[in-house]
BAZADREN-127535 format. One record per residue: residue number from 1; x, z, y of N, C-alpha, C in turn; residue in three letters. Coordinates in steps of 0.1 Angstrom, whole numbers. Last residue first. Layout:
<sites>
NUM;X;Z;Y;X;Z;Y;X;Z;Y;ala
...
</sites>
This chain:
<sites>
360;12;-120;-214;26;-118;-212;35;-126;-222;ala
359;-17;-132;-199;-9;-132;-212;6;-130;-209;arg
358;-47;-125;-187;-32;-125;-183;-24;-123;-196;ala
357;-72;-122;-195;-67;-136;-193;-53;-136;-189;gly
356;-77;-96;-195;-73;-102;-208;-68;-116;-206;ala
355;-85;-84;-172;-71;-87;-173;-67;-94;-186;pro
354;-113;-89;-156;-109;-91;-170;-94;-94;-170;ser
353;-143;-87;-138;-129;-82;-139;-125;-83;-154;ala
352;-162;-114;-126;-160;-103;-136;-145;-100;-137;pro
351;-169;-120;-93;-161;-124;-104;-159;-113;-114;glu
350;-183;-110;-71;-191;-117;-81;-182;-120;-93;thr
349;-186;-94;-42;-179;-93;-54;-187;-99;-66;phe
348;-202;-94;-20;-193;-105;-21;-186;-105;-35;asp
347;-216;-70;-18;-223;-81;-24;-214;-93;-26;ala
346;-199;-53;-3;-200;-52;-18;-207;-64;-25;glu
345;-183;-75;21;-193;-65;17;-193;-64;2;arg
344;-156;-81;44;-164;-84;32;-173;-72;30;phe
343;-133;-96;67;-144;-87;65;-151;-91;52;trp
342;-97;-98;73;-110;-103;69;-120;-92;67;thr
341;-65;-107;87;-75;-98;84;-88;-105;80;gly
340;-29;-110;86;-42;-115;88;-52;-104;84;ala
339;4;-113;96;-7;-103;93;-20;-110;96;ile
338;29;-133;78;22;-128;90;11;-119;86;tyr
337;60;-147;65;47;-139;64;42;-135;77;ser
336;71;-180;75;73;-166;72;60;-159;71;arg
335;62;-206;77;76;-204;74;79;-189;70;pro
334;30;-213;60;38;-208;72;53;-205;68;ala
333;14;-218;39;24;-229;43;31;-225;56;asp
332;11;-185;29;6;-199;27;17;-209;30;gly
331;12;-157;36;22;-167;41;16;-181;40;arg
330;3;-123;45;1;-136;38;11;-146;44;thr
329;-8;-90;45;2;-100;49;1;-111;40;his
328;-39;-76;58;-30;-80;47;-19;-89;52;tyr
327;-68;-56;63;-56;-63;68;-46;-65;57;ala
326;-103;-56;60;-90;-55;52;-79;-63;60;cys
325;-132;-39;65;-122;-47;72;-109;-45;65;phe
324;-163;-39;50;-149;-35;49;-141;-44;57;val
323;-196;-30;61;-186;-39;58;-172;-33;57;arg
322;-211;-8;70;-210;-11;55;-200;-22;52;gly
321;-211;-3;96;-222;-11;92;-221;-14;77;asp
320;-187;12;101;-200;19;101;-212;11;95;pro
319;-163;0;76;-168;1;90;-182;8;89;leu
318;-136;11;57;-150;8;57;-156;10;71;glu
317;-104;-4;57;-112;6;62;-127;2;61;val
316;-71;-11;43;-85;-14;46;-92;-2;51;trp
315;-42;-30;37;-48;-18;42;-62;-21;45;gly
314;-18;-46;15;-30;-45;22;-32;-31;28;thr
313;2;-72;3;2;-58;7;-10;-56;17;tyr
312;-1;-101;-1;-8;-92;-9;-6;-77;-7;gly
311;30;-120;2;15;-118;4;11;-106;-4;tyr
310;56;-124;-5;52;-128;8;37;-127;10;asp
309;67;-119;-30;66;-108;-21;60;-111;-8;gly
308;65;-145;-44;57;-133;-48;56;-123;-37;leu
307;60;-176;-32;70;-165;-31;62;-152;-33;val
306;42;-196;-31;51;-196;-43;61;-185;-42;gly
305;24;-201;-11;38;-201;-7;47;-201;-19;ser
304;-4;-200;-12;3;-212;-18;18;-212;-16;ser
303;-28;-177;-19;-15;-179;-12;-7;-190;-20;asp
302;-62;-168;-13;-52;-174;-21;-40;-177;-13;ala
301;-77;-139;-2;-71;-151;2;-61;-156;-8;glu
300;-96;-124;-19;-96;-123;-4;-89;-135;2;ile
299;-115;-126;-46;-103;-132;-40;-105;-132;-25;thr
298;-128;-99;-63;-130;-107;-51;-116;-113;-47;leu
297;-145;-85;-92;-133;-89;-84;-137;-98;-73;cys
296;-161;-57;-107;-161;-70;-102;-149;-73;-93;arg
295;-168;-32;-132;-160;-38;-122;-162;-53;-119;gly
294;-181;-18;-152;-189;-23;-141;-181;-31;-131;thr
293;-162;-9;-169;-169;-21;-173;-178;-26;-162;ser
292;-152;15;-159;-145;2;-154;-153;-10;-159;glu
291;-165;42;-148;-169;32;-158;-164;18;-154;asp
290;-159;59;-128;-159;64;-141;-163;54;-152;gly
289;-160;44;-104;-147;50;-108;-147;56;-122;pro
288;-175;12;-106;-177;27;-108;-164;33;-112;asp
287;-158;-12;-84;-165;-7;-96;-168;8;-95;gly
286;-139;-39;-73;-149;-29;-69;-157;-25;-82;leu
285;-108;-53;-62;-117;-48;-74;-126;-38;-69;trp
284;-93;-80;-45;-99;-67;-45;-107;-65;-58;ala
283;-63;-98;-33;-76;-97;-40;-81;-82;-40;ala
282;-42;-124;-25;-46;-111;-21;-61;-109;-26;thr
281;-28;-145;-50;-38;-142;-40;-37;-127;-36;ala
280;-23;-170;-74;-16;-161;-65;-25;-158;-53;pro
279;-37;-174;-101;-42;-176;-88;-35;-166;-78;gln
278;-19;-174;-123;-32;-180;-124;-38;-184;-110;val
277;15;-181;-119;4;-173;-115;-9;-181;-117;gly
276;33;-189;-150;29;-192;-136;17;-183;-132;ile
275;59;-191;-173;47;-184;-168;45;-187;-153;lys
274;70;-213;-200;71;-208;-186;58;-201;-182;asp
273;63;-224;-224;68;-210;-224;69;-204;-210;gly
272;52;-248;-224;67;-248;-224;72;-234;-225;ser
271;25;-243;-222;30;-247;-235;45;-246;-235;asp
270;23;-213;-200;23;-228;-203;28;-231;-217;leu
269;4;-185;-194;16;-190;-201;14;-205;-204;glu
268;-3;-169;-165;-8;-178;-175;4;-185;-181;his
267;-9;-137;-150;0;-147;-154;-7;-156;-164;leu
266;-19;-120;-120;-22;-124;-134;-13;-136;-137;arg
265;-15;-107;-96;-3;-112;-103;-7;-116;-117;val
264;-28;-101;-65;-32;-106;-78;-20;-112;-84;asp
263;-23;-72;-47;-18;-86;-49;-21;-90;-63;arg
262;-53;-54;-36;-40;-56;-43;-36;-70;-42;tyr
261;-78;-28;-33;-72;-41;-29;-58;-42;-34;thr
260;-104;-12;-47;-90;-13;-48;-86;-27;-43;val
259;-131;10;-44;-125;-2;-40;-110;-2;-41;leu
258;-157;26;-62;-143;26;-59;-138;12;-55;met
257;-188;37;-48;-180;27;-56;-166;29;-52;lys
256;-202;53;-31;-197;59;-43;-189;50;-52;gly
255;-210;42;-7;-219;40;-18;-215;48;-31;ser
254;-188;46;8;-199;55;10;-209;54;-1;arg
253;-159;41;-13;-169;36;-3;-180;46;-2;leu
252;-127;54;-20;-142;54;-23;-150;49;-11;leu
251;-97;35;-26;-105;44;-19;-120;43;-23;gly
250;-64;21;-29;-77;25;-34;-84;35;-25;ala
249;-43;-4;-33;-47;5;-22;-62;8;-25;val
248;-16;-15;-53;-30;-12;-52;-32;-2;-40;pro
247;8;-33;-57;5;-25;-45;-10;-22;-44;arg
246;-4;-58;-80;7;-50;-74;2;-44;-61;his
245;-27;-61;-107;-24;-62;-93;-12;-53;-90;gly
244;-51;-70;-127;-37;-71;-127;-32;-72;-113;val
243;-79;-50;-139;-73;-60;-130;-58;-59;-131;phe
242;-89;-28;-152;-96;-41;-154;-91;-51;-144;gly
241;-61;-8;-164;-74;-10;-156;-78;-24;-158;cys
240;-46;12;-190;-48;0;-182;-61;-1;-175;pro
239;-33;45;-184;-42;36;-192;-45;24;-183;glu
238;-8;71;-186;-13;58;-180;-22;50;-189;pro
237;-19;104;-195;-11;92;-198;-16;80;-191;ser
236;-28;126;-168;-30;120;-181;-20;109;-182;ser
235;-9;152;-151;-16;139;-151;-17;134;-165;trp
234;-8;182;-131;-6;175;-143;-14;162;-144;his
233;-12;186;-103;-1;193;-110;3;186;-123;leu
232;-34;176;-91;-22;168;-91;-10;175;-97;gly
231;-57;193;-95;-51;191;-81;-38;184;-81;gly
230;-63;191;-121;-59;204;-116;-51;202;-103;asp
229;-69;167;-133;-80;176;-132;-76;190;-126;phe
228;-59;134;-129;-55;148;-128;-67;156;-125;ser
227;-51;103;-145;-61;112;-139;-55;126;-139;leu
226;-38;70;-138;-37;83;-144;-47;92;-137;cys
225;-39;34;-145;-43;46;-138;-41;59;-146;lys
224;-24;2;-140;-28;13;-148;-33;24;-139;his
223;-27;-34;-138;-26;-21;-131;-30;-10;-141;thr
222;-14;-51;-167;-24;-48;-157;-20;-36;-149;pro
221;15;-73;-170;7;-61;-174;-3;-57;-163;leu
220;32;-94;-166;18;-97;-165;9;-85;-170;gly
219;58;-86;-164;53;-91;-177;38;-94;-177;arg
218;71;-73;-144;68;-87;-143;65;-94;-156;met
217;72;-46;-142;81;-52;-151;80;-68;-151;ser
216;56;-29;-127;65;-38;-120;75;-46;-129;asn
215;24;-19;-121;34;-20;-132;43;-32;-129;glu
214;9;3;-98;15;-10;-100;24;-9;-112;arg
213;-18;25;-103;-3;23;-104;0;8;-106;leu
212;-40;50;-91;-38;36;-95;-24;32;-93;tyr
211;-50;81;-99;-38;74;-93;-37;60;-99;cys
210;-76;104;-92;-71;92;-99;-60;85;-92;val
209;-86;137;-95;-79;127;-88;-76;116;-98;leu
208;-119;154;-95;-106;151;-101;-99;140;-93;his
207;-143;157;-82;-132;165;-78;-119;162;-84;gly
206;-163;139;-87;-163;151;-95;-152;160;-92;gly
205;-157;117;-70;-168;126;-67;-168;139;-75;pro
204;-120;117;-66;-133;112;-71;-144;122;-69;cys
203;-94;111;-44;-102;122;-50;-116;116;-54;arg
202;-68;88;-51;-81;90;-46;-87;103;-52;val
201;-37;72;-46;-44;84;-52;-57;86;-44;ile
200;-16;47;-57;-26;50;-47;-36;60;-53;ser
199;19;40;-63;6;46;-67;-3;49;-55;gly
198;43;26;-67;34;23;-56;20;28;-58;glu
197;47;23;-103;52;26;-90;40;23;-80;cys
196;61;20;-135;49;24;-127;54;29;-113;phe
195;75;3;-156;78;4;-142;66;7;-133;gln
194;88;11;-188;77;7;-179;81;10;-165;met
193;109;22;-202;108;7;-202;96;2;-194;gly
192;94;53;-207;106;45;-208;103;30;-210;pro
191;73;64;-182;73;59;-196;85;50;-197;val
190;59;84;-161;73;80;-164;73;77;-179;glu
189;37;95;-137;39;86;-148;54;82;-149;ala
188;37;118;-121;25;112;-124;26;103;-137;val
187;54;148;-118;55;135;-123;41;130;-126;ile
186;55;168;-88;50;166;-101;51;151;-105;ser
185;72;190;-67;70;176;-70;65;176;-85;thr
184;72;214;-41;69;211;-55;67;196;-56;ala
183;78;209;-10;85;216;-20;82;209;-34;thr
182;81;206;24;77;199;13;85;204;1;trp
181;70;221;55;79;221;43;73;213;32;thr
180;51;212;73;63;219;78;74;218;67;glu
179;27;202;63;38;193;65;51;199;71;gly
178;9;223;59;6;212;68;18;204;72;ala
177;19;239;39;19;244;52;18;233;63;asp
176;24;229;14;13;239;15;12;245;29;his
175;29;197;2;32;206;12;21;216;13;thr
174;41;178;-27;32;187;-20;38;194;-8;phe
173;44;146;-42;51;158;-35;40;165;-27;thr
172;43;128;-72;36;133;-60;44;145;-55;val
171;57;98;-87;56;113;-85;46;116;-73;val
170;67;75;-110;57;78;-100;56;93;-99;gln
169;96;58;-119;89;71;-120;80;73;-108;thr
168;107;30;-137;103;36;-125;95;48;-127;leu
167;134;20;-157;121;27;-157;119;32;-142;thr
166;160;11;-165;149;1;-163;135;7;-162;gly
165;168;40;-183;172;28;-177;160;18;-176;phe
164;158;73;-178;155;61;-186;159;48;-178;his
163;166;92;-160;166;95;-174;165;83;-183;arg
162;161;86;-134;175;90;-138;177;92;-152;leu
161;141;60;-123;143;71;-132;158;73;-134;ser
160;136;53;-89;142;48;-102;146;60;-110;his
159;104;65;-76;119;63;-76;124;57;-89;tyr
158;76;68;-54;82;65;-67;97;64;-65;his
157;47;88;-43;58;79;-41;65;76;-54;ser
156;20;105;-27;26;99;-38;37;90;-34;gly
155;14;136;-13;18;123;-10;24;117;-23;val
154;-9;162;-2;-1;155;-13;2;141;-8;met
153;-13;194;13;-14;180;13;-6;174;2;trp
152;-28;223;24;-21;217;12;-24;202;12;thr
151;-42;238;42;-29;231;47;-22;225;35;asp
150;-73;232;28;-65;239;38;-53;231;43;gly
149;-67;209;2;-75;220;7;-66;228;17;ser
148;-58;181;3;-64;187;-8;-73;198;-4;leu
147;-52;150;19;-55;164;21;-63;170;9;glu
146;-29;126;14;-41;130;9;-42;146;11;leu
145;-13;98;30;-14;113;29;-28;117;24;leu
144;-8;68;12;-15;75;23;-15;90;20;arg
143;25;68;-4;10;65;-4;5;71;9;asp
142;57;55;3;48;66;2;33;61;3;pro
141;81;39;-7;67;34;-6;57;46;-7;val
140;104;62;-26;100;51;-16;85;47;-17;leu
139;117;95;-30;114;81;-34;110;73;-22;gly
138;101;126;-20;111;119;-28;107;104;-29;gln
137;98;143;10;91;134;0;101;126;-7;ile
136;106;160;29;114;160;17;106;152;5;arg
135;106;145;62;100;152;51;110;152;39;thr
134;112;145;98;116;143;84;108;151;74;pro
133;91;132;123;95;144;116;100;141;102;arg
132;93;114;154;93;114;139;98;128;134;arg
131;73;126;181;86;121;176;85;122;160;thr
130;38;117;183;49;126;182;62;119;179;ser
129;23;92;203;27;97;190;38;107;192;trp
128;-7;79;220;7;85;220;10;91;206;thr
127;-29;66;209;-23;62;222;-9;66;223;arg
126;-42;75;186;-31;66;185;-25;61;198;gly
125;-62;94;194;-66;81;188;-55;71;188;asp
124;-46;116;201;-54;109;211;-57;95;207;asp
123;-29;128;184;-42;135;186;-50;128;198;phe
122;-7;118;159;-13;115;172;-26;122;172;ser
121;25;121;142;11;125;144;6;121;158;arg
120;47;109;115;43;109;130;29;114;131;trp
119;73;113;92;59;116;96;57;116;111;leu
118;94;97;68;92;104;80;77;104;83;phe
117;114;97;39;101;95;45;99;103;57;thr
116;142;80;27;137;92;34;124;89;40;arg
115;162;68;1;150;66;9;146;80;15;phe
114;192;49;-6;185;62;-5;173;60;4;arg
113;199;23;-30;196;28;-17;191;42;-18;arg
112;202;12;-55;214;18;-49;212;23;-35;gln
111;178;1;-62;183;12;-70;195;19;-64;ser
110;177;-21;-45;168;-10;-42;173;3;-50;glu
109;208;-36;-36;197;-34;-46;190;-21;-43;pro
108;212;-48;-3;217;-39;-13;205;-36;-23;val
107;218;-78;15;208;-69;8;215;-61;-3;pro
106;246;-74;37;240;-81;26;229;-72;20;glu
105;256;-56;55;249;-68;60;241;-75;49;thr
104;266;-23;63;261;-33;53;253;-44;59;ser
103;270;-4;82;278;-17;83;274;-27;72;gly
102;264;25;62;264;18;75;274;6;76;pro
101;250;21;31;262;25;38;262;18;51;thr
100;214;26;35;226;21;28;238;25;35;val
99;180;35;33;193;37;38;204;32;29;gln
98;148;31;44;157;26;34;171;26;39;ser
97;123;52;51;135;46;57;144;43;46;leu
96;87;52;49;100;54;43;111;46;50;asp
95;62;67;68;70;55;65;83;59;59;cys
94;30;78;78;41;80;70;49;67;68;leu
93;9;89;104;16;78;98;28;83;90;ile
92;-22;103;112;-9;105;106;-3;92;101;thr
91;-44;114;138;-39;104;129;-25;107;124;leu
90;-68;141;140;-56;134;143;-53;123;133;gly
89;-90;154;129;-92;144;138;-80;136;143;gly
88;-85;172;109;-85;178;123;-87;167;133;asp
87;-85;156;87;-97;164;89;-97;169;104;arg
86;-68;125;96;-70;137;89;-82;145;94;gln
85;-65;91;89;-71;101;98;-73;113;90;gln
84;-35;73;82;-47;80;77;-52;89;89;val
83;-11;48;72;-18;56;83;-31;61;77;ile
82;22;38;63;8;41;59;2;50;70;arg
81;49;14;60;41;24;67;27;26;61;pro
80;78;7;44;64;5;43;55;16;49;cys
79;106;7;60;101;0;49;86;-2;50;asn
78;134;3;83;120;8;80;115;0;69;trp
77;168;6;74;157;-2;79;144;5;75;val
76;203;14;80;189;18;75;179;8;81;ala
75;226;15;93;227;16;79;213;19;73;gly
74;226;9;120;221;22;116;223;25;101;asp
73;238;-16;124;241;-5;133;237;9;128;glu
72;232;-32;101;245;-33;107;248;-21;116;ala
71;205;-26;95;216;-23;85;229;-22;92;leu
70;185;-11;120;192;-23;115;203;-18;105;thr
69;155;-2;136;165;1;127;172;-11;121;met
68;140;7;168;144;-3;157;155;3;148;pro
67;121;37;172;132;29;175;134;19;164;ala
66;85;35;170;97;43;170;108;33;173;asp
65;62;20;174;60;34;171;73;41;173;leu
64;56;-4;200;64;1;189;62;16;187;tyr
63;25;-22;205;36;-14;210;43;-9;198;arg
62;-3;-40;217;8;-40;207;20;-32;213;arg
61;-29;-42;229;-20;-30;231;-9;-29;220;asn
60;-52;-57;205;-45;-56;218;-36;-44;218;val
59;-71;-81;188;-61;-70;187;-53;-69;200;trp
58;-104;-89;176;-93;-91;185;-84;-79;185;thr
57;-119;-81;153;-119;-95;157;-107;-98;167;arg
56;-120;-54;146;-110;-63;140;-110;-77;144;gly
55;-140;-41;160;-140;-40;146;-131;-51;139;gln
54;-132;-41;187;-144;-49;182;-144;-51;167;asp
53;-109;-30;195;-121;-24;200;-134;-31;195;his
52;-79;-25;179;-90;-33;180;-102;-25;185;ser
51;-43;-22;184;-57;-16;185;-67;-27;185;asp
50;-11;-17;168;-20;-25;176;-34;-19;175;ala
49;24;-11;163;10;-6;164;2;-16;172;leu
48;53;-15;142;44;-20;153;30;-14;152;val
47;86;-8;136;72;-5;132;63;-7;145;leu
46;112;-30;128;106;-22;137;92;-19;132;arg
45;145;-41;115;130;-38;114;126;-29;125;ser
44;169;-60;96;165;-53;108;150;-51;108;his
43;170;-68;70;183;-63;77;180;-56;90;arg
42;147;-64;42;151;-66;56;165;-62;60;ala
41;131;-82;21;142;-72;20;150;-73;33;val
40;115;-100;37;109;-89;29;119;-78;26;his
39;129;-103;71;127;-108;57;120;-96;49;ala
38;131;-92;96;136;-106;94;133;-112;81;asp
37;101;-75;108;114;-76;103;119;-90;102;ala
36;77;-51;114;82;-64;119;97;-64;115;glu
35;50;-36;97;64;-37;99;68;-51;104;arg
34;21;-19;112;28;-29;102;43;-29;106;tyr
33;-10;-4;118;4;-3;118;10;-13;108;val
32;-39;-2;138;-32;-9;128;-17;-6;129;leu
31;-70;12;145;-56;13;148;-48;8;136;val
30;-101;6;159;-92;4;147;-78;5;152;leu
29;-124;28;175;-115;17;175;-106;17;163;arg
28;-138;52;174;-144;40;167;-134;28;167;gly
27;-128;75;181;-134;68;191;-141;55;186;ser
26;-114;84;158;-126;90;162;-135;82;172;lys
25;-102;53;142;-101;66;149;-114;71;153;ala
24;-98;38;112;-107;39;123;-106;53;129;gln
23;-68;21;101;-77;33;101;-86;32;113;val
22;-45;2;81;-54;3;92;-63;15;90;val
21;-14;-14;75;-24;-5;71;-32;-2;83;asp
20;8;-41;63;-1;-34;72;-9;-23;66;pro
19;33;-55;54;29;-41;50;20;-35;60;phe
18;47;-78;79;42;-74;65;38;-59;65;ser
17;64;-105;92;55;-94;95;48;-91;82;leu
16;93;-118;102;86;-115;89;77;-103;91;tyr
15;100;-141;128;99;-127;123;90;-127;110;leu
14;100;-167;137;113;-161;134;112;-147;128;gly
13;71;-163;155;81;-172;151;94;-165;148;glu
12;46;-142;145;57;-144;154;67;-153;148;ser
11;14;-129;144;23;-139;138;33;-142;148;gln
10;-14;-110;137;-1;-110;143;7;-121;136;ala
9;-40;-116;129;-38;-104;137;-25;-105;144;ile
8;-63;-141;124;-48;-139;124;-46;-127;134;val
7;-92;-136;104;-86;-135;117;-71;-134;116;val
6;-122;-147;88;-107;-145;88;-102;-145;102;arg
5;-147;-158;86;-145;-143;84;-130;-139;83;arg
4;-145;-184;88;-152;-177;99;-151;-162;98;ser
3;-135;-192;64;-126;-192;75;-132;-184;87;ile
2;-145;-172;36;-148;-182;46;-139;-181;58;pro
1;-119;-163;13;-130;-159;22;-133;-171;31;met
</sites>
């Protein structure tokens, strides 16, 4: 994106800033949440909030959402926060807590960790927040909370399959009493040998649900999607999408178009057999939710760091004037990742979407 349309939201020497999400509160101000840590796989972490009163150009009132968490003292670190505005006007944050044996100092493999998701609410546009409430949402990297009807809510997440080695399972967990209890869980996608995860769920104009899924086997496979026509109880088999992205973040624009932001992980195979990224970048896809042939892509920011995890997690919001403000973590030639933001419109999408150029 043009440098005039880019802003550095947060950057701190010695800290790894990542996993942002953003929402527009009732007052019109933007509220951002992100994680402050020492590394992508963290040993210590905090959740940070910031506000913008000018649609993302400047950010003020940085404050912490909750207590810091460290592996050494707590046996846990915060992972990936999400924020949403609910129908009652309040804001809701979800974040998973990654737990290991207290006293651990070395990174513990994800498959050997326990994850608990907590919930916070605010009814004053994010100025103050409730104490954290535990949920029974299974797995890690929760999606934005999705309200279905009344007090029935749904949250997507994933975990390492207990039935199939080397497989990730994407699920949804329901609450029927506005978050007081979390009970039924449905499997969205579990295919032996595939690693479907980090799902992003959207209600389409026809009322059905679509879940966009990261495929994490590092074979250059495209993002996939599953459909549900019964409120998330049952899902169709995964089918490939027109882009190759990790950590998809999807939503409908007022125009009816589907927008998905993600980390571009298309691969290109060299004559030597080695695989490199075609264009490591934070990117976006825009198209008709019912006809992927209409899709177009946009490179939000290319990343030259060469470190896959150090860019591409995003959060975005459509502004009243039709622009989209997208917050993302990136690194480039910086020593550690930081939070940046940019604005774009539907007219900026000019690149045809085609995962066929990604060869595994």
